[in-house]
C-alpha positions in Angstrom: -9.0 -4.6 -7.4 -9.6 -0.9 -7.3 -11.6 -0.4 -10.5 -14.8 -2.1 -9.2 -17.8 0.2 -9.0 -20.8 -0.6 -6.8 -24.5 0.0 -7.1 -26.7 -0.3 -4.0 -30.3 -1.3 -4.8 -32.8 -1.7 -2.0 -36.5 -1.7 -1.1 -38.3 -1.7 2.2 -37.5 -5.4 2.8 -34.5 -6.4 0.7 -31.4 -5.0 -0.8 -28.3 -5.9 -2.9 -25.0 -4.5 -3.8 -24.0 -5.1 -7.4 -20.3 -5.0 -8.4 -19.4 -3.9 -11.9 -15.9 -4.9 -13.1 -14.3 -3.3 -16.2 -13.9 -5.8 -19.0 -16.8 -8.0 -17.7 -20.3 -8.1 -19.0 -21.4 -10.1 -15.9 -22.0 -8.6 -12.5 -21.4 -9.9 -9.0 -23.7 -9.3 -6.1 -24.3 -9.6 -2.3 -27.9 -9.7 -1.2 -29.5 -9.0 2.1 -33.0 -8.9 3.8 -34.0 -6.2 6.2 -35.3 -7.6 9.5 -35.6 -4.2 11.1 -34.3 -0.6 10.5 -31.0 -1.6 12.1 -30.7 -5.3 11.4 -30.1 -7.0 8.0 -29.5 -10.6 7.1 -26.7 -11.1 4.5 -28.0 -14.1 2.7 -26.0 -14.5 -0.6 -22.8 -13.6 -2.3 -22.6 -14.4 -6.0 -19.5 -14.0 -8.2 -19.5 -15.4 -11.7 -16.8 -17.8 -12.7 -15.5 -15.2 -15.1 -14.5 -13.1 -12.1 -13.1 -15.8 -9.9 -9.8 -15.1 -8.2 -10.0 -11.3 -8.9 -11.0 -10.3 -5.3 -14.6 -9.3 -6.3 -16.2 -11.4 -3.5 -14.0 -9.7 -0.8 -14.7 -6.3 -2.3 -18.4 -6.9 -2.0 -18.1 -7.9 1.6 -16.0 -4.8 2.3 -18.7 -2.7 0.7 -21.4 -4.4 2.7 -19.5 -3.7 5.9 -19.1 -0.1 4.8 -22.8 0.2 4.0 -23.7 -1.3 7.4 -21.5 1.2 9.2 -23.0 4.1 7.1 -26.6 3.1 7.8 -26.2 1.9 11.3 -27.0 -1.7 10.5 -25.9 -4.8 12.3 -25.5 -7.8 9.9 -26.5 -11.4 10.5 -24.1 -13.5 8.4 -26.3 -16.2 6.9 -24.2 -16.4 3.7 -21.2 -18.8 4.2 -18.8 -16.6 2.3 -19.8 -13.4 4.2 -19.6 -15.3 7.5 -16.1 -16.6 6.6 -14.8 -13.2 5.7 -16.3 -11.6 8.8 -14.5 -14.3 10.9 -11.2 -13.4 9.3 -11.5 -9.7 10.0 -12.0 -9.0 13.7 -12.0 -5.3 12.9 -15.4 -5.8 11.3 -17.0 -7.2 14.5 -18.8 -3.9 15.0 -21.3 -4.9 12.3 -22.2 -8.2 13.9 -24.9 -8.2 16.6 
């Protein structure tokens, strides 16, 4: 899905990426906690039922991987969905400690 737009919101200790999908009032998100300036724990991916099957969860993971690369983060995959997606994409291994 190419029409998804993302908003990154973060503070000193936490962050989230919010996905906005045209035609949906709901939003999806992936959340993370900052352990250090270079290590974050990805702890939750949430996609409403109304967006199920549209690739929004994978798009959020792709954006999280991109953010990690942009900011020099390593990501600890606590979230089961994030962990499963990382395992399926060996080309994302550079964002795992």
